[in-house]
N, C-alpha and C positions, 0 to 999 in steps of 0.2 A: 504494499500500499504506499501511497505517497504521504510522508510525515506532515502533520499539521503545521501551519505557519506559526502557531504558538511555540513550537519547539525552537524555531529560529529566534523568536523574541526572548525565550528563556536562554538560549545560547548567548545571545547578546548580553543579557544581564549577568550571566556567569562570567564571561570575558571582561565584563566591566570590573569585576572583583579583581581580576588579574592586572588590568592596566590603569585602574584608578580613575581620577576625574577626567583624564584625557579621553576616556572612551565612555560617553554617556549611555547608560542602559536605556534611556527613554527613547532613543532613536528608533523609528519604526521602519519596516520594510516598505519599499517603494510600491505604489499601487499600480495596477494594470496588468493585463494578461501577458504582455510580451516584455522581453528584455531589450535594451538598447545595445548590449554587448555584441561584438562581432565574434566570429568563430563558430566551431561545430559543437554542439552539446555533447558533453562526455557521458552523461547518465541521465535517466529519467526519474531521478529521485534527488533528494537533498544531497549535495556534494560540496563540502567546504574544506578549506585548508588543503588544497592539492599538493602532491609531491610526485616527482617523476625521476627515474634512474634508468640508465642503459645497463643491461646485464653484461658483464665481462667474461664470465666463466661458465663452463659447462655446455651442455647441448643447446641451451637457450641463449648463448652469447649473441649479442647484437639486438636482441629484442628490448623493447622499452616496457618497463612496469611502472604504473602509476597507482597512487592510493588517494583516498578522500574520506573525510569524516561524513558519515550518514546516520540516519536514524530509522529504526524499524520498530515494529511492535515489541521487540525484545530489548530495546534500548539503544544506546550509542554503539555503532559498529563501524568497521573500516572496510570500505569498498576497494577491491583490488581489480585493476584493468591491465590488459596486456595489448601491445601493439607489435605486430610482426611486419609492418611496412614503414618503419621509420617515422612513426607519429602521424601518418596519414589517416588512420583509423584506430579505434580501440575497442576491445571486447571485454565485457565484465567477466571476471574470473571467479571471484568468491567473495564472502564476507567474513571478517574476523570478528567474533563476538567479544570485543575488547572489554566493554563495560561489565558484561556478565562474568568474565574471567576475574575482574578485579573485585566483584562482589558488592559493588557500590555504584549508584547511577552517575551518569555524567561522562562525557567524552569530548576532547578537543585536541587540537595542536599536535597531530601525529606526524611522524617522518619515516621514511623507508631507506634502507641502506643495505649495500652489498659489501661484504668484506673483501677488500682488494688483495689481501694476503691472509694466511693463517693467523688467527689472533684469538685469544681468550679460550683456547682449547677447541676452537671451531675452524674448519677448513675454509680456504678462499672460496668465495662464491656463495657462502651462507648468507641468506637474507635475514635482516632484523627489522622489526617495526616497533616504534615506541610512541606513546602519547600520554596525555594528561587524563586521569580518571578520577571520579569521585566528586566532582564539583556540585552535584546535586544533593549529595548527603549533608545531613545536619546533625552534629557539627561538621562542617566541611574539613575533610582530611584528604587532600589530593594525593595521588601517588603516580609515579612514572612506571608503567608496566612494559615489559619486553616480550615480544613474540618472535618466534624463529620459523623459517621455512628452509627446507633442504631440497625442494623440488621446484625451484624457480618461481615460487609464489602460489603454486597450486594449493597447497595445504600449509597450515600453520599451527604451531603449538606454543603454548604460554611457557616462558622460562621463569617468570617471577617478576618482582617489584624491585626497581633500582632504589628508590627512596620514597618516603611518605612524609608529608608535612606534619608537623607536630602542633600546629595551631591552625586558625582559619585563614592564614596566609597560604598562597598556593605554590605549587611547583609546576612550571609551565614549559612548553616548546622544546622538548628534548630533540637533539641532533647528534648523530654519531660521527666519529672520526677515528682513524687509526693513525697514531703518531709515528715519528721516525724510529722510535724504539720498539715498535710493533705492539704498543698497548692500545686496546680498544678503550675509547673514551666516550663519554656522553657529556654534552654541554646542555645546560638549561637555565631558565630564569627562575629564581627563588625569591619569594617575599620573606623578609626577615623578621624575626621575633623582636630584636632589639629596637628596630626602628620601623614601627608599623606603617604599612603603605609604601615603604621603599622596596626596591628589588635590585638584585644583583645577579651576575652570571657566574654560575658554578661549573666546575669540571670534576667528574668522578671517572675512575678507571676500574677494570675488572680483569681477573685472570681466568675466569670460567663463564662469563655471561650471566651468572646467577648471583654471586656475592660481589658487592661493589665496595670499594674503599672509601675513605673519607673524602669530603668535600674540599676542593680548593677553589677559592674565589678569584676569577681571572679579570672580571670587569666590575668596577664598583663606582659610586658616586658618593659625594658627601651627604649626610642625612638631610632629607627634605629637598635635595637638589636634583633628583632624577631617578628613574626607574629604567635600568638596563634590561633589555629583552631581545627576543627573537635572534639568538645566535645562530649563525651559519658558518661552518668551517670546511674549507677545501684545500687540498694539497696542490700547489702549483708545479708546473714542469721544472722550475729551477730548485725545487726541494723545499722552498718556503711554504708556510701555511697561511692562508688569509682568513680572517674572521670579519664578517659583516653583521652589524647589529643596530639596534635603535636605542635611543635614551629618551624615554617619555617622562612627563611630569617635570621637565626642566623649565625654568621661568623664561619669558621672552618668546620670540618668534620661533625658535628652534625646538619647540616641544615635539618629541618623537622624531627628530632628525636622525638620519642614517650615518653610521660611521664605519671605518675599517681600522684593523690593526693587524700586524704581521708577526709571525713567529718563525724562527729558524728551524724548529723541530716538531711543531704542533703540541708542545708542552709548556714552553716558556713564552709568556705573552707580555712580559714587561710590567710596568707599574699599573696595577688595577685601576688607579684613580687618574692616570694620565694616559697620553698616547692615543687619544681619540681623534682620528682624522675624519672630518666631515666630508661626505660624498657631495661634491659640487661639480656642476657642469661648466663648460667653457663659457656659457652664458651667464654664469652666476646663479643659476637655479639649483635647487637642492631637493632631495627626496625625503619623504616623510612616511614613517610607520611601516611595519610588517615587511622588511626587506628579505629577499633571497638573492642568490647570485649563482652563476656558473662560469666555468672556463670553456671557451670554444677555440678549437684550432683554426688557424687561418693561413697556414703555410709558413708563418714566421716562427722564430725560436720562442717568443713569449706568448703568442696567441692573443686572444682577447678575453678580458673579463667583462661580464654583462650582469648588471644589477637591475632589479625591478623592486619597486615598492608601491605602497598604496596610492600616494599622492605626489604630485609635483608642484613645488612652490616657487614663485618668483623670488629674486634676491630680497624683496621687502616683506616676504612672508605671505603674500596673497596667492591664490591659486593661479598656476601658470597655464598658458595655452598648451594643450597636450596633456593635461592632468588626466591620468587614468589610461593613457595610450602612448607612453614614452619609456624607453629603455635608456640606461646609461651604459656607455661602452668605454672601456679604457684598453689601450693597446699595450698591455703587460705592466703598467705602473699605476697602482691604486691610489697614489698620493697625488698625482698631478690631476688637474681638471678633466673630467670625463666629457665625452661628446654625447649628444642626444640623438636617438634614432627612433622611428616608429615601432611601437610594440606590435607583435603579431595579433594579439587580442586587445581590442580597444574597449575599455569600460568607461563610458562617458561620465566625467565629474563625480568620481568616487568621493565619499565623505567618511568621517570617523564612525566606522561600524564594521563588525567582523564578517561582512560579506562582500560588498563591492571592491573588487581588485585587492582583496585581502590576502596577504601571503601567497601570491602567485608562485608558480614554479617555472624554471627555465632548464632546457637541456639542449645541447648541440645536436643537430641533425643535418642530413643532406650535404650540400655543398659547404665549402669552408666559410666558417663565420655565421652560418644560419643557426637559428634556435627555434625549438619548440616551446611554446608557452601555454600553460593551463591557468586560467584566471577565472574568478567567480563573480556573479552578479545576480540580481534578483530576477526571478520569473514569477510575476505576481508577488505572492508573499513568501515565496520559497527561494532558497539560495542554491543556484546550479553552477556547475563548472562548464567552461568552454575552452576548446584547444584550437591552435593554429600554428603555422610556422612562418618564419619570415627572416630576411637578412639583417645583419648588423653592420654591414659595410657602409 
């Protein structure tokens, strides 16, 4: 069945707990039977917070696997999709009963990952999915669960819980990476008990995918001056690791602006309170909220870095032309100003809400420098995902 629009409103309210005043729970879905977003529909039901990866190992190497948060009569689940034609079409594969596995209602902010090498006692090519569970429980005690697939995403089994919040602050937006030392790490945003409503980015590692070590905080802000969130980490061809993230709750016009930082090994990230490099284009425009990024080969040594975020702002903080339909591209250097290019999926005039153009996903496809994008927008009162490919040159 198609989930009720009230589920989307509830999802909005729950994410407002994670993002604080910058994400008002009162925002309502856009009215009307049709969406204004471009692209091809991914799924005929709720599909939020999309992710996509290209499989590199095993018989399914070369295929694209995508995931999205959805809701059924059983609660929050993860819809898995497969493309065997380089992102031209997708087929629904299965549903992961994530909320049922955790035993408490609520689901958001999931990510999918393929081990690039053997790590944590698992062979290369093992697929992992993790997301935030338990937002609807009262008292709220969110947890980050992990599910594993050994058959290219056809079937999944629950490994366990990475960490659980100890109070009504949440644990959000997990993303995996394998560092230069071969350690499987998860990055996520955590609301802290000592400074209520503040948030910082944590890193944890595991030796077996089941038991996780202590938290290490890699991005922080001074109390009351921001909420770091949405970490994405990728290894670059030169061996460095790049992290892209947002800082919300910051005073002034740069609330939820997007930042980068580099690591030489995927473990050392420098001063947690410093080293924030704001993502700014050659026009002086900047990105706001829910960033993700990819690296795309273009025939050069460094290739291209491509970033998407929910909103595009002018230098003075007002909405820019191309808001919701623009990617930022850097030819190998994430500190220099980025150039703006049209996004494959255009979501006109997105606003602060966990649906329109919220945490879109990017993946290299086809000819050099081209990318697949999966982005979300409203269809009536429901949030749906759309996909398309386009150049970044």
